VOKETOR-302168 format. One record per residue: residue number from 1; x, y, z of N, C-alpha, C, O, CB in turn. Coordinates in pm, whole numbers, plus 50000, padded with zeros to 5 digits. Glycine has a CB too. Layout:
N
resi	n_xx	n_yy	n_zz	ca_xx	ca_yy	ca_zz	c_xx	c_yy	c_zz	o_xx	o_yy	o_zz	cb_xx	cb_yy	cb_zz
NUM	X	Y	Z	X	Y	Z	X	Y	Z	X	Y	Z	X	Y	Z
...
//
This chain:
178
resi	n_xx	n_yy	n_zz	ca_xx	ca_yy	ca_zz	c_xx	c_yy	c_zz	o_xx	o_yy	o_zz	cb_xx	cb_yy	cb_zz
1	48261	49099	50936	48349	49231	50823	48381	49159	50683	48412	49041	50663	48537	49295	50896
2	48372	49213	50637	48407	49222	50461	48572	49314	50468	48580	49425	50522	48243	49348	50345
3	48658	49263	50422	48773	49362	50357	48803	49298	50245	48782	49180	50215	48910	49389	50442
4	48891	49443	50142	48875	49458	50045	49048	49363	50104	49085	49361	50221	48820	49611	49965
5	49129	49294	49981	49245	49264	50010	49267	49249	49845	49189	49186	49774	49268	49140	50122
6	49411	49330	49787	49469	49274	49679	49594	49190	49673	49687	49198	49753	49485	49365	49609
7	49588	49142	49612	49679	49041	49667	49771	48977	49538	49718	48992	49428	49585	48920	49746
8	49893	48913	49539	49983	48896	49426	50051	48763	49506	50126	48759	49604	50093	49045	49382
9	49988	48649	49414	49993	48514	49450	50173	48478	49393	50202	48390	49312	49847	48418	49361
10	50265	48563	49454	50396	48502	49404	50484	48446	49505	50449	48451	49623	50475	48600	49332
11	50622	48380	49465	50601	48258	49559	50693	48347	49673	50747	48453	49641	50671	48076	49496
12	50704	48292	49809	50684	48331	49921	50728	48248	50023	50659	48151	50056	50571	48357	49929
13	50806	48266	50064	50866	48153	50179	50881	48227	50299	50924	48342	50302	51020	48082	50143
14	50830	48131	50446	50863	48249	50531	50959	48176	50619	51008	48068	50585	50734	48324	50611
15	50987	48235	50732	51105	48198	50838	50988	48227	50934	50930	48336	50934	51275	48299	50851
16	50959	48137	51005	50824	48101	51095	50888	48171	51224	50814	48207	51315	50776	47906	51120
17	51055	48195	51232	51102	48230	51383	51057	48384	51379	51011	48445	51475	51287	48206	51420
18	51081	48436	51246	51065	48597	51225	50914	48655	51194	50890	48776	51188	51160	48642	51094
19	50828	48565	51178	50733	48587	51116	50639	48696	51092	50563	48710	50995	50694	48519	51141
20	50657	48788	51218	50617	48918	51246	50679	49072	51213	50634	49186	51212	50610	48906	51364
21	50844	48989	51180	50910	49117	51140	50983	49131	50946	50976	49234	50878	51049	49123	51269
22	51040	49005	50903	51050	49006	50790	51028	48869	50739	51026	48772	50816	51159	49064	50760
23	51011	48858	50611	51003	48698	50550	51101	48743	50425	51113	48836	50345	50813	48624	50493
24	51165	48617	50459	51212	48554	50328	51127	48519	50211	51038	48435	50213	51268	48441	50358
25	51167	48601	50094	51124	48638	49974	51180	48624	49838	51256	48709	49791	51107	48738	49988
26	51142	48514	49772	51190	48516	49605	51153	48578	49520	51033	48608	49525	51177	48423	49539
27	51237	48630	49399	51205	48754	49351	51057	48720	49251	51086	48746	49134	51349	48820	49266
28	50936	48679	49261	50837	48654	49198	50723	48754	49229	50701	48793	49344	50810	48525	49222
29	50661	48790	49136	50513	48894	49148	50498	48939	49001	50541	48894	48894	50529	49056	49264
30	50428	49035	49031	50369	49105	48916	50466	49193	48900	50488	49261	49001	50230	49168	48928
31	50543	49218	48789	50684	49320	48785	50635	49474	48831	50689	49535	48924	50760	49331	48602
32	50504	49537	48736	50489	49646	48791	50480	49698	48898	50519	49813	48917	50435	49674	48763
33	50416	49611	49004	50366	49628	49156	50475	49576	49271	50456	49574	49392	50220	49535	49176
34	50582	49539	49205	50721	49509	49280	50799	49624	49335	50858	49709	49268	50819	49440	49186
35	50793	49615	49476	50909	49701	49495	51043	49696	49454	51079	49583	49419	50922	49709	49598
36	51138	49792	49448	51236	49792	49366	51329	49715	49427	51408	49679	49340	51279	49912	49331
37	51369	49657	49569	51422	49613	49646	51442	49446	49624	51545	49380	49636	51361	49662	49747
38	51267	49389	49578	51298	49297	49497	51273	49282	49336	51276	49163	49305	51250	49211	49553
39	51252	49362	49235	51261	49392	49103	51376	49393	49079	51396	49322	48980	51208	49496	49061
40	51514	49462	49139	51627	49467	49133	51766	49408	49169	51884	49419	49136	51617	49531	49153
41	51664	49320	49281	51737	49170	49341	51794	49066	49219	51752	49077	49104	51604	49068	49435
42	51871	48989	49248	51896	48861	49140	51821	48771	49191	51805	48764	49312	52044	48797	49119
43	51750	48668	49085	51659	48595	49077	51728	48460	49180	51660	48387	49252	51620	48574	48914
44	51839	48456	49169	51851	48331	49290	51845	48352	49451	51828	48283	49551	51994	48265	49275
45	51874	48518	49411	51887	48549	49563	51751	48561	49710	51676	48655	49685	51953	48691	49545
46	51729	48519	49788	51655	48549	49888	51652	48715	49939	51750	48784	49969	51703	48455	49987
47	51538	48748	49940	51544	48920	49984	51502	48879	50101	51486	48758	50117	51442	49055	49905
48	51476	48971	50208	51452	48957	50307	51328	49093	50295	51352	49210	50266	51582	48950	50400
49	51183	49026	50331	51103	49161	50304	51022	49175	50404	50981	49076	50466	51019	49172	50178
50	50989	49296	50434	50847	49372	50543	50727	49408	50480	50694	49372	50367	50883	49526	50615
51	50666	49477	50554	50537	49506	50483	50517	49622	50410	50414	49664	50357	50438	49504	50565
52	50683	49690	50418	50705	49802	50290	50705	49776	50150	50681	49854	50059	50829	49862	50295
53	50733	49658	50146	50698	49607	50024	50571	49641	49976	50546	49703	49873	50707	49479	50025
54	50488	49595	50062	50326	49590	50003	50288	49733	50048	50177	49773	50013	50205	49454	50080
55	50379	49828	50133	50318	49990	50077	50373	50005	49944	50315	50091	49876	50373	50138	50174
56	50430	49969	49910	50499	50008	49803	50403	49962	49670	50338	50047	49609	50649	49940	49810
57	50401	49823	49634	50305	49809	49589	50161	49877	49610	50126	49945	49514	50313	49715	49602
58	50087	49872	49698	49983	49966	49678	49970	50087	49651	49868	50145	49614	49931	49970	49748
59	50078	50130	49669	50176	50285	49597	50109	50308	49511	50011	50383	49501	50337	50283	49529
60	50171	50229	49425	50175	50203	49255	49999	50154	49245	49944	50230	49165	50318	50039	49191
61	49919	50071	49293	49772	50080	49253	49739	50219	49286	49716	50264	49174	49672	49974	49331
62	49726	50296	49353	49676	50436	49380	49744	50538	49287	49699	50650	49261	49703	50476	49532
63	49860	50486	49238	49921	50573	49126	49860	50553	49043	49825	50646	48971	50045	50564	49084
64	49825	50438	49019	49727	50421	48874	49601	50466	48877	49568	50547	48790	49700	50279	48829
65	49524	50432	48957	49415	50475	49015	49357	50571	48970	49251	50574	48906	49428	50496	49120
66	49477	50718	49026	49462	50815	49048	49505	50901	48907	49440	50999	48871	49523	50830	49169
67	49606	50859	48844	49672	50894	48715	49610	50857	48585	49592	50941	48496	49798	50836	48715
68	49572	50709	48573	49528	50636	48509	49641	50613	48407	49618	50629	48287	49408	50675	48475
69	49785	50569	48462	49927	50562	48414	49970	50496	48530	49917	50508	48640	50007	50701	48376
70	50089	50412	48497	50197	50374	48582	50320	50502	48584	50302	50596	48507	50255	50224	48521
71	50416	50502	48654	50538	50557	48630	50646	50518	48499	50750	50580	48475	50597	50531	48751
72	50594	50399	48420	50691	50315	48365	50597	50254	48267	50477	50263	48289	50769	50214	48467
73	50638	50199	48170	50537	50102	48073	50555	49968	48185	50654	49916	48235	50609	50063	47868
74	50429	49945	48194	50437	49799	48287	50396	49687	48221	50347	49594	48285	50346	49797	48415
75	50417	49678	48045	50428	49560	47983	50563	49539	47933	50586	49435	47872	50334	49549	47884
76	50662	49632	47952	50842	49619	47924	50903	49660	48069	50913	49757	48144	50915	49751	47782
77	50946	49479	48053	51055	49510	48202	51190	49555	48182	51249	49534	48288	51087	49374	48293
78	51249	49595	48119	51357	49691	48060	51307	49824	48109	51388	49884	48179	51373	49687	47887
79	51194	49884	48088	51155	50047	48092	51119	50086	48245	51132	50192	48307	51009	50084	47986
80	51046	49905	48295	51095	49956	48468	51166	49916	48530	51148	49931	48650	51025	49953	48567
81	51297	49835	48482	51398	49830	48552	51499	50026	48504	51543	50108	48585	51479	49651	48499
82	51501	50032	48351	51543	50170	48379	51498	50290	48489	51568	50373	48546	51522	50217	48270
83	51318	50260	48496	51298	50356	48607	51320	50362	48758	51304	50453	48839	51193	50375	48601
84	51370	50211	48772	51377	50186	48931	51563	50234	48898	51619	50292	48991	51319	49971	49009
85	51616	50217	48816	51750	50219	48832	51749	50409	48819	51830	50471	48888	51845	50107	48699
86	51672	50471	48746	51694	50642	48753	51669	50673	48857	51740	50760	48907	51619	50738	48671
87	51556	50617	48938	51493	50696	49070	51601	50615	49169	51617	50683	49270	51291	50667	49111
88	51678	50497	49174	51716	50469	49247	51860	50587	49267	51932	50577	49366	51712	50333	49228
89	51883	50681	49174	52004	50771	49175	51920	50924	49166	51979	51032	49172	52125	50735	49029
90	51820	50913	49156	51782	51095	49179	51702	51098	49285	51703	51196	49361	51691	51183	49050
91	51632	51007	49302	51547	50964	49432	51389	51102	49429	51313	51139	49519	51689	50986	49616
92	51401	51149	49249	51264	51195	49252	51190	51143	49143	51240	51105	49037	51254	51336	49251
93	50993	51142	49192	50935	51101	49113	50863	51201	49091	50836	51290	49172	50889	50998	49130
94	50820	51189	48958	50768	51287	48881	50648	51312	48875	50581	51211	48855	50794	51276	48781
95	50581	51421	48886	50441	51373	48948	50347	51424	48810	50365	51538	48766	50392	51465	49126
96	50269	51351	48761	50160	51366	48647	50067	51470	48696	50034	51482	48814	50076	51225	48614
97	50033	51532	48617	49941	51642	48607	49847	51634	48629	49795	51736	48676	49927	51693	48526
98	49745	51491	48607	49637	51497	48669	49646	51531	48821	49569	51612	48871	49578	51384	48644
99	49730	51474	48884	49726	51432	49077	49748	51563	49079	49864	51602	49071	49859	51312	49183
100	49649	51649	49091	49652	51800	49165	49634	51828	49285	49642	51945	49322	49571	51880	49126
101	49608	51734	49365	49589	51712	49515	49741	51688	49591	49818	51592	49590	49484	51571	49536
102	49749	51835	49666	49898	51794	49687	49936	51727	49854	50047	51716	49907	49994	51947	49658
103	49804	51689	49907	49816	51599	49991	49823	51419	49969	49886	51337	50035	49721	51639	50059
104	49725	51397	49843	49720	51293	49793	49884	51260	49746	49938	51157	49786	49610	51300	49689
105	49953	51354	49662	50101	51357	49589	50208	51295	49714	50297	51209	49714	50152	51547	49536
106	50150	51385	49816	50233	51384	49976	50253	51198	49981	50345	51118	49995	50096	51468	50154
107	50136	51198	49965	50117	51023	50059	50183	50923	49907	50273	50842	49928	49862	50957	50116
108	50148	50935	49818	50203	50865	49701	50353	50909	49731	50415	50820	49789	50136	50914	49542
109	50411	51002	49711	50542	51044	49728	50619	50926	49819	50701	50845	49775	50541	51194	49797
110	50561	50940	49984	50596	50841	50061	50587	50743	50016	50687	50690	49969	50550	50833	50154
111	50443	50672	50014	50430	50556	49974	50514	50452	49855	50492	50333	49828	50321	50576	49950
112	50609	50540	49801	50689	50487	49629	50820	50615	49689	50875	50701	49620	50553	50548	49399
113	50838	50587	49834	51002	50635	49845	51088	50494	49819	51081	50383	49873	51047	50709	50024
114	51165	50546	49721	51279	50397	49682	51304	50348	49819	51244	50248	49857	51461	50436	49597
115	51399	50417	49907	51481	50353	49997	51343	50282	50124	51275	50349	50201	51611	50488	50065
116	51341	50154	50108	51245	50146	50186	51241	50170	50323	51135	50133	50374	51210	50053	50170
117	51330	50225	50410	51375	50189	50521	51322	50353	50532	51323	50394	50648	51538	50117	50547
118	51287	50432	50451	51220	50603	50453	51080	50578	50427	51000	50652	50483	51282	50725	50318
119	51048	50511	50372	50902	50428	50296	50831	50435	50451	50872	50387	50557	50929	50213	50208
120	50675	50534	50412	50595	50530	50479	50568	50376	50515	50587	50289	50429	50505	50605	50427
121	50520	50343	50652	50434	50207	50693	50272	50230	50647	50214	50332	50609	50443	50179	50881
122	50230	50110	50665	50063	50081	50639	49959	50154	50731	49847	50193	50700	50028	49921	50663
123	50025	50162	50854	49994	50240	50963	49982	50426	50938	49892	50510	50930	50112	50196	51068
124	50120	50423	50934	50127	50545	50949	50052	50635	50803	50019	50753	50815	50281	50566	50979
125	50031	50542	50646	49969	50583	50543	49781	50608	50602	49704	50698	50570	50006	50458	50416
126	49762	50505	50685	49632	50543	50692	49597	50663	50797	49485	50711	50818	49558	50421	50722
127	49712	50697	50853	49680	50782	50966	49743	50969	50875	49758	51085	50915	49796	50705	51147
128	49760	50901	50755	49815	51039	50649	49694	51183	50633	49583	51131	50617	49836	50960	50454
129	49688	51259	50632	49641	51376	50611	49558	51372	50532	49452	51426	50562	49713	51456	50585
130	49569	51317	50419	49515	51276	50291	49357	51218	50332	49252	51272	50299	49622	51154	50215
131	49376	51078	50424	49286	51019	50454	49224	51054	50551	49110	51010	50562	49308	50927	50457
132	49275	51139	50650	49224	51208	50750	49178	51392	50793	49151	51464	50890	49309	51162	50820
133	49194	51395	50649	49163	51580	50714	49021	51573	50694	48949	51474	50680	49242	51746	50608
134	48991	51712	50695	48846	51775	50692	48779	51699	50588	48704	51603	50606	48841	51939	50659
135	48809	51746	50489	48735	51635	50324	48701	51546	50415	48608	51557	50495	48857	51548	50166
136	48816	51408	50397	48731	51287	50450	48668	51304	50512	48558	51269	50470	48767	51198	50498
137	48662	51361	50649	48558	51331	50735	48399	51374	50732	48301	51336	50796	48607	51373	50839
138	48428	51512	50584	48265	51546	50578	48229	51412	50430	48126	51395	50364	48225	51776	50521
139	48368	51339	50424	48262	51238	50353	48241	51083	50370	48235	51002	50278	48289	51245	50220
140	48227	51048	50538	48190	50954	50613	48057	50976	50579	47999	51084	50585	48231	50955	50751
141	47998	50838	50533	47856	50792	50527	47796	50735	50633	47870	50664	50701	47838	50706	50434
142	47711	50742	50659	47596	50685	50750	47646	50526	50744	47653	50472	50854	47417	50715	50681
143	47673	50466	50657	47720	50294	50643	47847	50311	50697	47858	50226	50785	47730	50212	50473
144	47941	50372	50690	48070	50407	50716	48080	50398	50886	48173	50337	50937	48102	50557	50647
145	47970	50469	50973	47914	50504	51089	47911	50368	51131	48004	50319	51196	47784	50585	51088
146	47775	50282	51086	47749	50187	51128	47838	50074	51129	47863	49995	51220	47659	50172	51086
147	47874	50078	51034	48026	49927	51055	48133	50018	51146	48210	49934	51193	48145	49860	50842
148	48160	50105	51178	48225	50147	51327	48194	50144	51464	48266	50127	51563	48243	50252	51331
149	48033	50169	51449	47954	50122	51560	47989	49956	51584	48040	49907	51685	47791	50151	51525
150	47944	49885	51456	47956	49728	51462	48043	49700	51543	48011	49640	51646	47989	49655	51345
151	48143	49728	51525	48322	49675	51541	48329	49694	51651	48379	49600	51712	48456	49748	51467
152	48274	49863	51773	48287	49876	51884	48210	49806	51927	48216	49806	52050	48288	49974	51923
153	48123	49732	51880	48037	49653	51981	48105	49503	51981	48121	49435	52083	47862	49649	51932
154	48128	49479	51900	48254	49337	51883	48336	49332	51970	48376	49236	52035	48353	49332	51763
155	48376	49494	51974	48485	49464	52045	48475	49393	52190	48518	49287	52236	48549	49582	52054
156	48397	49498	52242	48312	49529	52345	48286	49413	52397	48339	49381	52504	48198	49599	52312
157	48200	49331	52331	48203	49194	52344	48336	49097	52364	48334	48985	52415	48143	49159	52237
158	48423	49148	52326	48535	49003	52375	48635	48972	52214	48740	48910	52198	48399	48804	52426
159	48532	49058	52097	48645	49028	51981	48757	49081	51952	48756	49181	51880	48606	49039	51876
160	48887	49025	52001	49042	49055	51973	49047	49079	51782	49152	49111	51726	49156	48887	52039
161	48974	49067	51740	49061	49037	51610	49035	49265	51561	49099	49344	51492	48945	48852	51453
162	48918	49274	51639	48909	49458	51575	49013	49514	51592	49087	49475	51683	48807	49571	51645
163	49052	49627	51507	49192	49676	51505	49125	49830	51580	49016	49853	51633	49286	49682	51319
164	49228	49904	51559	49188	50066	51589	49112	50140	51451	49063	50253	51455	49349	50163	51625
165	49113	50055	51335	49110	50116	51208	48954	50047	51176	48866	50094	51104	49254	50075	51096
166	48954	49942	51242	48766	49880	51236	48701	49993	51313	48587	50028	51284	48718	49696	51340
167	48773	50053	51412	48669	50124	51486	48638	50298	51381	48534	50362	51367	48744	50148	51677
168	48744	50317	51339	48733	50441	51269	48663	50433	51150	48688	50349	51063	48855	50495	51242
169	48546	50548	51141	48447	50537	51038	48564	50554	50901	48535	50482	50806	48309	50670	51056
170	48673	50629	50884	48721	50690	50799	48759	50531	50708	48768	50523	50586	48839	50804	50857
171	48777	50420	50803	48877	50329	50763	48766	50211	50680	48799	50131	50593	48978	50267	50912
172	48631	50231	50735	48547	50088	50700	48451	50162	50592	48397	50272	50603	48445	50001	50854
173	48447	50071	50485	48406	50054	50349	48295	49938	50331	48340	49829	50295	48533	50024	50264
174	48165	49948	50351	48045	49885	50275	48095	49802	50200	48192	49849	50141	47961	49969	50196
175	48074	49705	50176	48068	49579	50090	47945	49611	49995	47840	49639	50052	48043	49432	50184
176	47947	49612	49871	47819	49673	49752	47811	49565	49669	47874	49532	49569	47856	49822	49645
177	47707	49509	49741	47659	49377	49602	47548	49423	49533	47462	49476	49602	47602	49208	49658
178	47533	49416	49434	47466	49471	49313	47400	49308	49254	47333	49303	49151	47598	49567	49193
//
């Protein structure tokens, strides 16, 4: 199977004893996509990071893709810091007028929750109504159905790497080569 992965090769230090819970992460990465707990942390301080920092980053990617802008000036670290400090006080994310879909906006607000303990998890995001509503079901292509069926056969044949998302055609995206 082909998987889309968006990666930021910042400096990451792992604590192998806790690999499935949190990781020690230094403050390195691409600032516009960095979660508030990392961006606002001290440079010398190691932060405990879990998968919710990745949910923030993906939320910024989706925000950018749907609104054609960032919620701040991505080229100005001071503006990013100002946005995050304001957001930490108000906890209000300004909705761009171009985002008219209420389910999309709800998903983005949950992905971009300032407080990471309140931020939606990746699994919860995949089950959000924006991705699982009737309209989404109508848009499943034959290729997506085929990928999900292939995953089901692979799982039946003992492939332990198959997840519940591989089996669901909503989350199967065919690789298109031109």
